[in-house]
All heavy atoms as TSV, in Angstrom:
chain	resi	resn	atom	element	x	y	z
A	1	MET	N	N	-40.405	-156.008	100.485
A	1	MET	CA	C	-40.931	-154.661	100.377
A	1	MET	C	C	-40.760	-154.202	98.914
A	1	MET	O	O	-39.791	-154.487	98.262
A	1	MET	CB	C	-40.160	-153.741	101.318
A	1	MET	CG	C	-40.693	-152.330	101.292
A	1	MET	SD	S	-39.857	-151.102	102.340
A	1	MET	CE	C	-39.210	-151.999	103.685
A	2	ASN	N	N	-41.739	-153.443	98.438
A	2	ASN	CA	C	-41.688	-152.891	97.117
A	2	ASN	C	C	-40.578	-151.830	97.053
A	2	ASN	O	O	-40.205	-151.257	98.080
A	2	ASN	CB	C	-43.013	-152.245	96.740
A	2	ASN	CG	C	-44.129	-153.281	96.708
A	2	ASN	OD1	O	-43.940	-154.393	96.224
A	2	ASN	ND2	N	-45.282	-152.956	97.242
A	3	ARG	N	N	-40.093	-151.578	95.854
A	3	ARG	CA	C	-38.988	-150.622	95.713
A	3	ARG	C	C	-39.348	-149.571	94.673
A	3	ARG	O	O	-39.803	-149.901	93.567
A	3	ARG	CB	C	-37.725	-151.351	95.311
A	3	ARG	CG	C	-36.535	-150.455	95.319
A	3	ARG	CD	C	-35.235	-151.181	95.266
A	3	ARG	NE	N	-35.263	-152.285	94.306
A	3	ARG	CZ	C	-34.266	-153.117	94.117
A	3	ARG	NH1	N	-33.170	-152.985	94.813
A	3	ARG	NH2	N	-34.358	-154.099	93.244
A	4	VAL	N	N	-39.137	-148.314	95.017
A	4	VAL	CA	C	-39.319	-147.191	94.107
A	4	VAL	C	C	-37.963	-146.506	93.984
A	4	VAL	O	O	-37.409	-146.029	94.974
A	4	VAL	CB	C	-40.370	-146.194	94.615
A	4	VAL	CG1	C	-40.487	-145.003	93.674
A	4	VAL	CG2	C	-41.732	-146.875	94.777
A	5	THR	N	N	-37.422	-146.482	92.768
A	5	THR	CA	C	-36.124	-145.860	92.532
A	5	THR	C	C	-36.340	-144.615	91.722
A	5	THR	O	O	-37.015	-144.653	90.670
A	5	THR	CB	C	-35.207	-146.824	91.773
A	5	THR	OG1	O	-35.137	-148.064	92.472
A	5	THR	CG2	C	-33.799	-146.261	91.631
A	6	ILE	N	N	-35.798	-143.512	92.194
A	6	ILE	CA	C	-35.933	-142.243	91.483
A	6	ILE	C	C	-34.555	-141.729	91.096
A	6	ILE	O	O	-33.677	-141.590	91.938
A	6	ILE	CB	C	-36.655	-141.192	92.381
A	6	ILE	CG1	C	-38.013	-141.698	92.791
A	6	ILE	CG2	C	-36.753	-139.847	91.669
A	6	ILE	CD1	C	-38.717	-140.852	93.837
A	7	ASN	N	N	-34.408	-141.442	89.819
A	7	ASN	CA	C	-33.166	-140.811	89.350
A	7	ASN	C	C	-33.298	-139.320	89.652
A	7	ASN	O	O	-33.889	-138.566	88.868
A	7	ASN	CB	C	-32.972	-141.074	87.857
A	7	ASN	CG	C	-31.649	-140.504	87.362
A	7	ASN	OD1	O	-31.092	-139.589	87.967
A	7	ASN	ND2	N	-31.182	-141.022	86.252
A	8	GLU	N	N	-32.796	-138.915	90.794
A	8	GLU	CA	C	-32.984	-137.560	91.287
A	8	GLU	C	C	-32.348	-136.514	90.390
A	8	GLU	O	O	-32.786	-135.355	90.364
A	8	GLU	CB	C	-32.449	-137.452	92.708
A	8	GLU	CG	C	-33.220	-138.308	93.689
A	8	GLU	CD	C	-32.619	-138.270	95.090
A	8	GLU	OE1	O	-31.734	-137.427	95.365
A	8	GLU	OE2	O	-33.042	-139.085	95.916
A	9	GLU	N	N	-31.346	-136.878	89.630
A	9	GLU	CA	C	-30.652	-135.900	88.797
A	9	GLU	C	C	-31.438	-135.504	87.548
A	9	GLU	O	O	-31.174	-134.476	86.947
A	9	GLU	CB	C	-29.267	-136.387	88.424
A	9	GLU	CG	C	-28.302	-136.407	89.612
A	9	GLU	CD	C	-28.239	-135.081	90.394
A	9	GLU	OE1	O	-28.230	-133.998	89.746
A	9	GLU	OE2	O	-28.231	-135.122	91.620
A	10	ILE	N	N	-32.415	-136.314	87.132
A	10	ILE	CA	C	-33.221	-135.915	85.951
A	10	ILE	C	C	-34.630	-135.479	86.345
A	10	ILE	O	O	-35.383	-135.045	85.495
A	10	ILE	CB	C	-33.253	-137.028	84.884
A	10	ILE	CG1	C	-33.940	-138.305	85.385
A	10	ILE	CG2	C	-31.872	-137.312	84.353
A	10	ILE	CD1	C	-34.140	-139.346	84.291
A	11	CYS	N	N	-34.950	-135.558	87.620
A	11	CYS	CA	C	-36.257	-135.109	88.112
A	11	CYS	C	C	-36.345	-133.592	87.949
A	11	CYS	O	O	-35.420	-132.862	88.281
A	11	CYS	CB	C	-36.432	-135.485	89.579
A	11	CYS	SG	S	-37.936	-134.853	90.359
A	12	LYS	N	N	-37.488	-133.104	87.434
A	12	LYS	CA	C	-37.670	-131.664	87.215
A	12	LYS	C	C	-38.764	-131.087	88.120
A	12	LYS	O	O	-39.360	-130.074	87.778
A	12	LYS	CB	C	-37.967	-131.382	85.744
A	12	LYS	CG	C	-36.797	-131.628	84.861
A	12	LYS	CD	C	-37.080	-131.157	83.447
A	12	LYS	CE	C	-35.864	-131.329	82.549
A	12	LYS	NZ	N	-36.200	-131.022	81.166
A	13	GLU	N	N	-39.051	-131.743	89.238
A	13	GLU	CA	C	-39.943	-131.194	90.257
A	13	GLU	C	C	-41.346	-130.892	89.746
A	13	GLU	O	O	-41.989	-129.948	90.197
A	13	GLU	CB	C	-39.290	-129.921	90.852
A	13	GLU	CG	C	-39.878	-129.457	92.146
A	13	GLU	CD	C	-39.229	-128.152	92.627
A	13	GLU	OE1	O	-38.199	-127.714	92.100
A	13	GLU	OE2	O	-39.794	-127.592	93.561
A	14	CYS	N	N	-41.857	-131.691	88.827
A	14	CYS	CA	C	-43.217	-131.438	88.323
A	14	CYS	C	C	-44.289	-131.824	89.342
A	14	CYS	O	O	-45.416	-131.343	89.268
A	14	CYS	CB	C	-43.447	-132.191	87.017
A	14	CYS	SG	S	-43.534	-133.990	87.211
A	15	GLU	N	N	-43.933	-132.692	90.262
A	15	GLU	CA	C	-44.797	-133.163	91.361
A	15	GLU	C	C	-45.958	-134.081	90.886
A	15	GLU	O	O	-46.864	-134.359	91.647
A	15	GLU	CB	C	-45.368	-132.021	92.167
A	15	GLU	CG	C	-44.293	-131.218	92.884
A	15	GLU	CD	C	-44.854	-130.130	93.795
A	15	GLU	OE1	O	-46.012	-130.219	94.232
A	15	GLU	OE2	O	-44.101	-129.189	94.073
A	16	TYR	N	N	-45.923	-134.532	89.651
A	16	TYR	CA	C	-46.969	-135.456	89.208
A	16	TYR	C	C	-46.993	-136.727	90.054
A	16	TYR	O	O	-48.023	-137.220	90.422
A	16	TYR	CB	C	-46.779	-135.838	87.743
A	16	TYR	CG	C	-47.023	-134.720	86.751
A	16	TYR	CD1	C	-46.532	-134.820	85.449
A	16	TYR	CD2	C	-47.726	-133.575	87.063
A	16	TYR	CE1	C	-46.734	-133.820	84.524
A	16	TYR	CE2	C	-47.928	-132.567	86.142
A	16	TYR	CZ	C	-47.438	-132.689	84.884
A	16	TYR	OH	O	-47.637	-131.692	83.970
A	17	CYS	N	N	-45.818	-137.242	90.344
A	17	CYS	CA	C	-45.722	-138.461	91.129
A	17	CYS	C	C	-46.331	-138.266	92.518
A	17	CYS	O	O	-47.042	-139.127	93.029
A	17	CYS	CB	C	-44.291	-138.947	91.232
A	17	CYS	SG	S	-43.132	-137.743	91.943
A	18	ILE	N	N	-46.066	-137.126	93.115
A	18	ILE	CA	C	-46.599	-136.826	94.443
A	18	ILE	C	C	-48.110	-136.643	94.358
A	18	ILE	O	O	-48.845	-137.170	95.186
A	18	ILE	CB	C	-45.927	-135.549	95.010
A	18	ILE	CG1	C	-44.432	-135.803	95.223
A	18	ILE	CG2	C	-46.602	-135.096	96.302
A	18	ILE	CD1	C	-43.621	-134.566	95.513
A	19	THR	N	N	-48.576	-135.941	93.370
A	19	THR	CA	C	-50.008	-135.662	93.203
A	19	THR	C	C	-50.822	-136.927	92.953
A	19	THR	O	O	-51.915	-137.094	93.523
A	19	THR	CB	C	-50.224	-134.676	92.030
A	19	THR	OG1	O	-49.500	-133.487	92.307
A	19	THR	CG2	C	-51.689	-134.366	91.826
A	20	PHE	N	N	-50.314	-137.805	92.113
A	20	PHE	CA	C	-51.109	-138.966	91.712
A	20	PHE	C	C	-50.886	-140.240	92.533
A	20	PHE	O	O	-51.550	-141.229	92.332
A	20	PHE	CB	C	-50.869	-139.271	90.221
A	20	PHE	CG	C	-51.434	-138.193	89.332
A	20	PHE	CD1	C	-50.605	-137.281	88.712
A	20	PHE	CD2	C	-52.797	-138.090	89.154
A	20	PHE	CE1	C	-51.135	-136.276	87.920
A	20	PHE	CE2	C	-53.340	-137.095	88.346
A	20	PHE	CZ	C	-52.510	-136.185	87.721
A	21	CYS	N	N	-49.977	-140.205	93.492
A	21	CYS	CA	C	-49.757	-141.365	94.344
A	21	CYS	C	C	-51.015	-141.629	95.190
A	21	CYS	O	O	-51.451	-140.757	95.943
A	21	CYS	CB	C	-48.566	-141.115	95.275
A	21	CYS	SG	S	-48.323	-142.463	96.475
A	22	PRO	N	N	-51.628	-142.813	95.055
A	22	PRO	CA	C	-52.860	-143.093	95.795
A	22	PRO	C	C	-52.649	-143.169	97.311
A	22	PRO	O	O	-53.586	-142.969	98.068
A	22	PRO	CB	C	-53.353	-144.419	95.229
A	22	PRO	CG	C	-52.151	-145.068	94.647
A	22	PRO	CD	C	-51.251	-143.950	94.196
A	23	LYS	N	N	-51.438	-143.417	97.755
A	23	LYS	CA	C	-51.168	-143.524	99.185
A	23	LYS	C	C	-50.830	-142.167	99.805
A	23	LYS	O	O	-50.908	-142.004	101.021
A	23	LYS	CB	C	-50.040	-144.511	99.474
A	23	LYS	CG	C	-50.340	-145.940	98.988
A	23	LYS	CD	C	-51.595	-146.490	99.572
A	23	LYS	CE	C	-51.343	-147.005	100.964
A	23	LYS	NZ	N	-52.505	-147.605	101.599
A	24	LYS	N	N	-50.437	-141.182	99.003
A	24	LYS	CA	C	-50.128	-139.835	99.454
A	24	LYS	C	C	-49.051	-139.769	100.546
A	24	LYS	O	O	-48.926	-138.752	101.208
A	24	LYS	CB	C	-51.384	-139.116	99.931
A	24	LYS	CG	C	-52.445	-138.983	98.883
A	24	LYS	CD	C	-52.018	-138.100	97.766
A	24	LYS	CE	C	-53.168	-137.929	96.770
A	24	LYS	NZ	N	-52.755	-137.726	95.427
A	25	THR	N	N	-48.366	-140.833	100.776
A	25	THR	CA	C	-47.337	-140.816	101.823
A	25	THR	C	C	-45.987	-141.301	101.306
A	25	THR	O	O	-45.017	-141.260	102.037
A	25	THR	CB	C	-47.733	-141.733	102.983
A	25	THR	OG1	O	-47.932	-143.047	102.514
A	25	THR	CG2	C	-48.974	-141.254	103.687
A	26	ILE	N	N	-45.948	-141.727	100.074
A	26	ILE	CA	C	-44.744	-142.395	99.582
A	26	ILE	C	C	-43.726	-141.407	99.002
A	26	ILE	O	O	-42.538	-141.538	99.262
A	26	ILE	CB	C	-45.144	-143.431	98.539
A	26	ILE	CG1	C	-45.967	-144.493	99.228
A	26	ILE	CG2	C	-43.917	-144.026	97.865
A	26	ILE	CD1	C	-46.649	-145.441	98.305
A	27	LEU	N	N	-44.158	-140.418	98.288
A	27	LEU	CA	C	-43.234	-139.497	97.635
A	27	LEU	C	C	-43.356	-138.098	98.197
A	27	LEU	O	O	-44.438	-137.639	98.515
A	27	LEU	CB	C	-43.518	-139.479	96.120
A	27	LEU	CG	C	-43.324	-140.810	95.403
A	27	LEU	CD1	C	-44.018	-140.783	94.077
A	27	LEU	CD2	C	-41.881	-141.140	95.239
A	28	LYS	N	N	-42.217	-137.438	98.332
A	28	LYS	CA	C	-42.200	-136.045	98.751
A	28	LYS	C	C	-41.015	-135.374	98.108
A	28	LYS	O	O	-40.164	-136.030	97.514
A	28	LYS	CB	C	-42.150	-135.919	100.263
A	28	LYS	CG	C	-40.838	-136.341	100.898
A	28	LYS	CD	C	-40.793	-135.970	102.356
A	28	LYS	CE	C	-39.348	-135.800	102.757
A	28	LYS	NZ	N	-39.175	-134.989	103.909
A	29	LYS	N	N	-40.929	-134.050	98.227
A	29	LYS	CA	C	-39.787	-133.336	97.652
A	29	LYS	C	C	-38.609	-133.393	98.592
A	29	LYS	O	O	-38.751	-133.303	99.810
A	29	LYS	CB	C	-40.181	-131.879	97.376
A	29	LYS	CG	C	-41.112	-131.735	96.213
A	29	LYS	CD	C	-41.082	-130.408	95.548
A	29	LYS	CE	C	-41.655	-129.286	96.373
A	29	LYS	NZ	N	-41.790	-128.050	95.592
A	30	LYS	N	N	-37.450	-133.562	97.996
A	30	LYS	CA	C	-36.214	-133.584	98.736
A	30	LYS	C	C	-35.888	-132.176	99.271
A	30	LYS	O	O	-36.360	-131.181	98.727
A	30	LYS	CB	C	-35.081	-134.045	97.781
A	30	LYS	CG	C	-33.813	-134.443	98.453
A	30	LYS	CD	C	-32.878	-135.074	97.437
A	30	LYS	CE	C	-31.587	-135.441	98.137
A	30	LYS	NZ	N	-30.672	-136.074	97.222
A	31	ASP	N	N	-35.084	-132.095	100.324
A	31	ASP	CA	C	-34.783	-130.821	100.926
A	31	ASP	C	C	-33.646	-130.065	100.247
A	31	ASP	O	O	-33.418	-128.897	100.531
A	31	ASP	CB	C	-34.402	-131.040	102.395
A	31	ASP	CG	C	-35.552	-131.566	103.213
A	31	ASP	OD1	O	-36.725	-131.316	102.839
A	31	ASP	OD2	O	-35.304	-132.220	104.232
A	32	THR	N	N	-32.924	-130.733	99.347
A	32	THR	CA	C	-31.814	-130.092	98.655
A	32	THR	C	C	-32.016	-130.124	97.139
A	32	THR	O	O	-32.753	-130.975	96.639
A	32	THR	CB	C	-30.473	-130.784	98.997
A	32	THR	OG1	O	-30.577	-132.164	98.643
A	32	THR	CG2	C	-30.147	-130.661	100.469
A	33	LEU	N	N	-31.384	-129.208	96.451
A	33	LEU	CA	C	-31.510	-129.106	94.996
A	33	LEU	C	C	-30.644	-130.148	94.284
A	33	LEU	O	O	-29.562	-130.460	94.751
A	33	LEU	CB	C	-31.085	-127.716	94.529
A	33	LEU	CG	C	-31.920	-126.523	95.034
A	33	LEU	CD1	C	-31.227	-125.218	94.684
A	33	LEU	CD2	C	-33.318	-126.576	94.495
A	34	ASN	N	N	-31.142	-130.609	93.125
A	34	ASN	CA	C	-30.303	-131.472	92.305
A	34	ASN	C	C	-29.441	-130.579	91.407
A	34	ASN	O	O	-29.481	-129.354	91.515
A	34	ASN	CB	C	-31.154	-132.470	91.490
A	34	ASN	CG	C	-32.050	-131.841	90.452
A	34	ASN	OD1	O	-31.951	-130.655	90.124
A	34	ASN	ND2	N	-32.992	-132.618	89.961
A	35	LYS	N	N	-28.641	-131.168	90.528
A	35	LYS	CA	C	-27.700	-130.396	89.709
A	35	LYS	C	C	-28.419	-129.450	88.742
A	35	LYS	O	O	-27.829	-128.469	88.287
A	35	LYS	CB	C	-26.796	-131.347	88.910
A	35	LYS	CG	C	-25.796	-132.063	89.788
A	35	LYS	CD	C	-24.934	-133.004	88.975
A	35	LYS	CE	C	-24.005	-133.775	89.917
A	35	LYS	NZ	N	-23.204	-134.748	89.200
A	36	LYS	N	N	-29.681	-129.729	88.422
A	36	LYS	CA	C	-30.443	-128.869	87.509
A	36	LYS	C	C	-31.179	-127.776	88.246
A	36	LYS	O	O	-31.857	-126.963	87.651
A	36	LYS	CB	C	-31.422	-129.717	86.714
A	36	LYS	CG	C	-30.770	-130.665	85.740
A	36	LYS	CD	C	-31.800	-131.415	84.935
A	36	LYS	CE	C	-31.111	-132.322	83.936
A	36	LYS	NZ	N	-32.077	-132.964	83.053
A	37	GLY	N	N	-31.097	-127.771	89.581
A	37	GLY	CA	C	-31.727	-126.714	90.377
A	37	GLY	C	C	-33.158	-127.032	90.806
A	37	GLY	O	O	-33.909	-126.127	91.140
A	38	TYR	N	N	-33.515	-128.294	90.802
A	38	TYR	CA	C	-34.861	-128.714	91.206
A	38	TYR	C	C	-34.817	-129.496	92.522
A	38	TYR	O	O	-33.829	-130.142	92.832
A	38	TYR	CB	C	-35.496	-129.620	90.143
A	38	TYR	CG	C	-35.696	-128.958	88.806
A	38	TYR	CD1	C	-34.868	-129.229	87.742
A	38	TYR	CD2	C	-36.742	-128.045	88.615
A	38	TYR	CE1	C	-35.065	-128.624	86.498
A	38	TYR	CE2	C	-36.931	-127.440	87.377
A	38	TYR	CZ	C	-36.098	-127.735	86.333
A	38	TYR	OH	O	-36.278	-127.141	85.125
A	39	TYR	N	N	-35.910	-129.442	93.244
A	39	TYR	CA	C	-36.085	-130.300	94.445
A	39	TYR	C	C	-36.687	-131.620	93.951
A	39	TYR	O	O	-37.876	-131.687	93.690
A	39	TYR	CB	C	-37.000	-129.624	95.463
A	39	TYR	CG	C	-36.368	-128.410	96.102
A	39	TYR	CD1	C	-36.668	-127.139	95.655
A	39	TYR	CD2	C	-35.503	-128.560	97.171
A	39	TYR	CE1	C	-36.096	-126.016	96.238
A	39	TYR	CE2	C	-34.906	-127.457	97.757
A	39	TYR	CZ	C	-35.211	-126.177	97.288
A	39	TYR	OH	O	-34.646	-125.079	97.873
A	40	ALA	N	N	-35.879	-132.588	93.808
A	40	ALA	CA	C	-36.308	-133.893	93.281
A	40	ALA	C	C	-37.245	-134.599	94.245
A	40	ALA	O	O	-37.229	-134.334	95.457
A	40	ALA	CB	C	-35.115	-134.762	92.997
A	41	ALA	N	N	-38.024	-135.507	93.744
A	41	ALA	CA	C	-38.898	-136.343	94.570
A	41	ALA	C	C	-38.043	-137.441	95.191
A	41	ALA	O	O	-37.049	-137.877	94.628
A	41	ALA	CB	C	-39.993	-136.971	93.733
A	42	VAL	N	N	-38.421	-137.857	96.377
A	42	VAL	CA	C	-37.785	-138.963	97.053
A	42	VAL	C	C	-38.850	-139.940	97.551
A	42	VAL	O	O	-39.978	-139.542	97.837
A	42	VAL	CB	C	-36.884	-138.517	98.242
A	42	VAL	CG1	C	-35.677	-137.760	97.759
A	42	VAL	CG2	C	-37.667	-137.697	99.232
A	43	ALA	N	N	-38.509	-141.200	97.602
A	43	ALA	CA	C	-39.442	-142.210	98.062
A	43	ALA	C	C	-39.255	-142.447	99.556
A	43	ALA	O	O	-38.127	-142.635	100.017
A	43	ALA	CB	C	-39.243	-143.512	97.294
A	44	GLU	N	N	-40.345	-142.439	100.292
A	44	GLU	CA	C	-40.317	-142.706	101.728
A	44	GLU	C	C	-41.486	-143.611	102.081
A	44	GLU	O	O	-42.411	-143.765	101.329
A	44	GLU	CB	C	-40.437	-141.389	102.515
A	44	GLU	CG	C	-39.259	-140.496	102.363
A	44	GLU	CD	C	-39.332	-139.314	103.332
A	44	GLU	OE1	O	-40.406	-139.019	103.850
A	44	GLU	OE2	O	-38.272	-138.706	103.566
A	45	ASN	N	N	-41.442	-144.181	103.253
A	45	ASN	CA	C	-42.518	-145.031	103.744
A	45	ASN	C	C	-42.894	-146.117	102.765
A	45	ASN	O	O	-44.054	-146.340	102.459
A	45	ASN	CB	C	-43.763	-144.192	104.099
A	45	ASN	CG	C	-43.473	-143.119	105.093
A	45	ASN	OD1	O	-42.730	-143.344	106.056
A	45	ASN	ND2	N	-44.027	-141.971	104.904
A	46	LEU	N	N	-41.885	-146.787	102.226
A	46	LEU	CA	C	-42.136	-147.789	101.197
A	46	LEU	C	C	-42.934	-148.999	101.708
A	46	LEU	O	O	-43.466	-149.760	100.899
A	46	LEU	CB	C	-40.829	-148.242	100.551
A	46	LEU	CG	C	-40.176	-147.159	99.681
A	46	LEU	CD1	C	-38.879	-147.659	99.108
A	46	LEU	CD2	C	-41.097	-146.703	98.587
A	47	GLU	N	N	-43.047	-149.145	103.011
A	47	GLU	CA	C	-43.889	-150.215	103.536
A	47	GLU	C	C	-45.360	-149.969	103.176
A	47	GLU	O	O	-46.157	-150.892	103.138
A	47	GLU	CB	C	-43.718	-150.365	105.053
A	47	GLU	CG	C	-44.081	-149.161	105.876
A	47	GLU	CD	C	-42.964	-148.135	106.009
A	47	GLU	OE1	O	-41.852	-148.357	105.507
A	47	GLU	OE2	O	-43.234	-147.089	106.622
A	48	ASP	N	N	-45.712	-148.708	102.856
A	48	ASP	CA	C	-47.085	-148.384	102.428
A	48	ASP	C	C	-47.277	-148.473	100.914
A	48	ASP	O	O	-48.395	-148.387	100.427
A	48	ASP	CB	C	-47.446	-146.962	102.869
A	48	ASP	CG	C	-47.494	-146.813	104.376
A	48	ASP	OD1	O	-47.760	-147.807	105.082
A	48	ASP	OD2	O	-47.273	-145.691	104.875
A	49	CYS	N	N	-46.183	-148.631	100.167
A	49	CYS	CA	C	-46.262	-148.660	98.698
A	49	CYS	C	C	-46.989	-149.912	98.229
A	49	CYS	O	O	-46.711	-151.022	98.659
A	49	CYS	CB	C	-44.852	-148.638	98.116
A	49	CYS	SG	S	-44.796	-148.683	96.327
A	50	ILE	N	N	-47.942	-149.696	97.308
A	50	ILE	CA	C	-48.668	-150.840	96.739
A	50	ILE	C	C	-48.139	-151.204	95.360
A	50	ILE	O	O	-48.703	-152.057	94.672
A	50	ILE	CB	C	-50.182	-150.550	96.683
A	50	ILE	CG1	C	-50.506	-149.293	95.863
A	50	ILE	CG2	C	-50.764	-150.451	98.092
A	50	ILE	CD1	C	-51.987	-149.020	95.652
A	51	ALA	N	N	-47.069	-150.551	94.932
A	51	ALA	CA	C	-46.402	-150.815	93.650
A	51	ALA	C	C	-47.367	-150.729	92.458
A	51	ALA	O	O	-47.285	-151.505	91.523
A	51	ALA	CB	C	-45.688	-152.171	93.663
A	52	CYS	N	N	-48.242	-149.740	92.501
A	52	CYS	CA	C	-49.200	-149.564	91.408
A	52	CYS	C	C	-48.527	-149.036	90.147
A	52	CYS	O	O	-49.012	-149.246	89.041
A	52	CYS	CB	C	-50.322	-148.619	91.834
A	52	CYS	SG	S	-49.800	-146.926	92.203
A	53	GLY	N	N	-47.400	-148.344	90.296
A	53	GLY	CA	C	-46.665	-147.825	89.156
A	53	GLY	C	C	-47.177	-146.518	88.580
A	53	GLY	O	O	-46.671	-146.047	87.563
A	54	ILE	N	N	-48.170	-145.912	89.233
A	54	ILE	CA	C	-48.707	-144.654	88.719
A	54	ILE	C	C	-47.630	-143.583	88.682
A	54	ILE	O	O	-47.546	-142.827	87.730
A	54	ILE	CB	C	-49.933	-144.208	89.551
A	54	ILE	CG1	C	-51.092	-145.159	89.320
A	54	ILE	CG2	C	-50.331	-142.784	89.207
A	54	ILE	CD1	C	-52.307	-144.933	90.215
A	55	CYS	N	N	-46.814	-143.519	89.711
A	55	CYS	CA	C	-45.752	-142.517	89.739
A	55	CYS	C	C	-44.822	-142.622	88.528
A	55	CYS	O	O	-44.487	-141.637	87.907
A	55	CYS	CB	C	-44.965	-142.579	91.041
A	55	CYS	SG	S	-44.218	-144.177	91.385
A	56	ALA	N	N	-44.459	-143.842	88.194
A	56	ALA	CA	C	-43.588	-144.050	87.048
A	56	ALA	C	C	-44.296	-143.725	85.732
A	56	ALA	O	O	-43.692	-143.172	84.806
A	56	ALA	CB	C	-43.093	-145.493	87.020
A	57	THR	N	N	-45.563	-144.022	85.655
A	57	THR	CA	C	-46.328	-143.784	84.433
A	57	THR	C	C	-46.501	-142.296	84.155
A	57	THR	O	O	-46.388	-141.856	83.025
A	57	THR	CB	C	-47.734	-144.431	84.529
A	57	THR	OG1	O	-47.543	-145.835	84.728
A	57	THR	CG2	C	-48.562	-144.184	83.303
A	58	VAL	N	N	-46.752	-141.481	85.189
A	58	VAL	CA	C	-46.999	-140.063	84.993
A	58	VAL	C	C	-45.738	-139.215	84.925
A	58	VAL	O	O	-45.796	-138.042	84.587
A	58	VAL	CB	C	-47.965	-139.491	86.054
A	58	VAL	CG1	C	-49.289	-140.176	86.029
A	58	VAL	CG2	C	-47.346	-139.537	87.444
A	59	CYS	N	N	-44.576	-139.788	85.218
A	59	CYS	CA	C	-43.339	-139.022	85.226
A	59	CYS	C	C	-42.921	-138.689	83.788
A	59	CYS	O	O	-42.578	-139.583	83.000
A	59	CYS	CB	C	-42.213	-139.800	85.912
A	59	CYS	SG	S	-40.663	-138.900	85.934
A	60	PRO	N	N	-42.935	-137.407	83.418
A	60	PRO	CA	C	-42.570	-137.037	82.037
A	60	PRO	C	C	-41.096	-137.246	81.732
A	60	PRO	O	O	-40.722	-137.290	80.553
A	60	PRO	CB	C	-42.939	-135.554	81.938
A	60	PRO	CG	C	-42.991	-135.069	83.343
A	60	PRO	CD	C	-43.323	-136.248	84.199
A	61	GLU	N	N	-40.268	-137.375	82.724
A	61	GLU	CA	C	-38.827	-137.568	82.539
A	61	GLU	C	C	-38.429	-139.018	82.613
A	61	GLU	O	O	-37.235	-139.334	82.442
A	61	GLU	CB	C	-38.043	-136.749	83.576
A	61	GLU	CG	C	-38.337	-135.271	83.584
A	61	GLU	CD	C	-38.090	-134.628	82.229
A	61	GLU	OE1	O	-37.068	-134.931	81.576
A	61	GLU	OE2	O	-38.935	-133.826	81.797
A	62	ALA	N	N	-39.366	-139.927	82.876
A	62	ALA	CA	C	-39.073	-141.363	83.063
A	62	ALA	C	C	-37.983	-141.553	84.122
A	62	ALA	O	O	-37.088	-142.364	83.960
A	62	ALA	CB	C	-38.698	-142.024	81.743
A	63	ALA	N	N	-38.097	-140.791	85.195
A	63	ALA	CA	C	-37.092	-140.822	86.265
A	63	ALA	C	C	-37.423	-141.828	87.350
A	63	ALA	O	O	-36.631	-142.014	88.261
A	63	ALA	CB	C	-36.962	-139.423	86.890
A	64	ILE	N	N	-38.583	-142.483	87.259
A	64	ILE	CA	C	-39.024	-143.364	88.334
A	64	ILE	C	C	-39.163	-144.818	87.852
A	64	ILE	O	O	-39.737	-145.063	86.777
A	64	ILE	CB	C	-40.372	-142.894	88.923
A	64	ILE	CG1	C	-40.229	-141.454	89.420
A	64	ILE	CG2	C	-40.846	-143.791	90.044
A	64	ILE	CD1	C	-41.530	-140.819	89.864
A	65	LYS	N	N	-38.699	-145.716	88.666
A	65	LYS	CA	C	-38.811	-147.159	88.377
A	65	LYS	C	C	-39.449	-147.798	89.605
A	65	LYS	O	O	-39.014	-147.566	90.733
A	65	LYS	CB	C	-37.446	-147.764	88.124
A	65	LYS	CG	C	-37.458	-149.227	87.826
A	65	LYS	CD	C	-36.047	-149.743	87.567
A	65	LYS	CE	C	-36.055	-151.227	87.331
A	65	LYS	NZ	N	-34.693	-151.750	87.203
A	66	VAL	N	N	-40.486	-148.611	89.394
A	66	VAL	CA	C	-41.187	-149.298	90.483
A	66	VAL	C	C	-40.990	-150.800	90.320
A	66	VAL	O	O	-41.231	-151.336	89.239
A	66	VAL	CB	C	-42.681	-148.977	90.502
A	66	VAL	CG1	C	-43.410	-149.721	91.598
A	66	VAL	CG2	C	-42.907	-147.475	90.645
A	67	GLU	N	N	-40.555	-151.441	91.373
A	67	GLU	CA	C	-40.396	-152.903	91.377
A	67	GLU	C	C	-41.260	-153.475	92.466
A	67	GLU	O	O	-41.172	-153.069	93.641
A	67	GLU	CB	C	-38.949	-153.247	91.628
A	67	GLU	CG	C	-38.028	-152.775	90.497
A	67	GLU	CD	C	-36.587	-153.017	90.844
A	67	GLU	OE1	O	-36.124	-154.147	90.566
A	67	GLU	OE2	O	-35.937	-152.094	91.359
A	68	LYS	N	N	-42.119	-154.398	92.084
A	68	LYS	CA	C	-43.049	-155.021	93.021
A	68	LYS	C	C	-42.392	-156.227	93.669
A	68	LYS	O	O	-41.790	-157.068	93.018
A	68	LYS	CB	C	-44.335	-155.443	92.304
A	68	LYS	CG	C	-45.423	-155.907	93.238
A	68	LYS	CD	C	-46.726	-156.066	92.519
A	68	LYS	CE	C	-47.806	-156.303	93.543
A	68	LYS	NZ	N	-49.102	-156.005	93.020
A	69	ASP	N	N	-42.543	-156.304	94.965
A	69	ASP	CA	C	-42.032	-157.434	95.727
A	69	ASP	C	C	-42.885	-158.668	95.446
A	69	ASP	O	O	-44.091	-158.596	95.442
A	69	ASP	CB	C	-42.078	-157.092	97.219
A	69	ASP	CG	C	-41.230	-158.029	98.061
A	69	ASP	OD1	O	-40.290	-158.625	97.517
A	69	ASP	OD2	O	-41.492	-158.131	99.252
A	70	VAL	N	N	-42.232	-159.783	95.165
A	70	VAL	CA	C	-42.979	-161.019	94.891
A	70	VAL	C	C	-42.824	-162.018	95.974
A	70	VAL	O	O	-41.942	-162.020	96.751
A	70	VAL	CB	C	-42.564	-161.659	93.555
A	70	VAL	CG1	C	-43.225	-160.906	92.416
A	70	VAL	CG2	C	-41.067	-161.696	93.379
């Protein structure tokens, strides 16, 4: 399975990753605030992830890392 790792503590809730995800089911906002006061993105339903890396590319904080399963 592909892996999406999000550093929730540096996420600033811009929602670019959620907006630009082609699957629209992988990323959503967390229910609790991080230390900076933002609702960080979390990765879910990774079985649907195609590891395109768009979320990592558009993240202005470089908080997302995508690893493709080989």
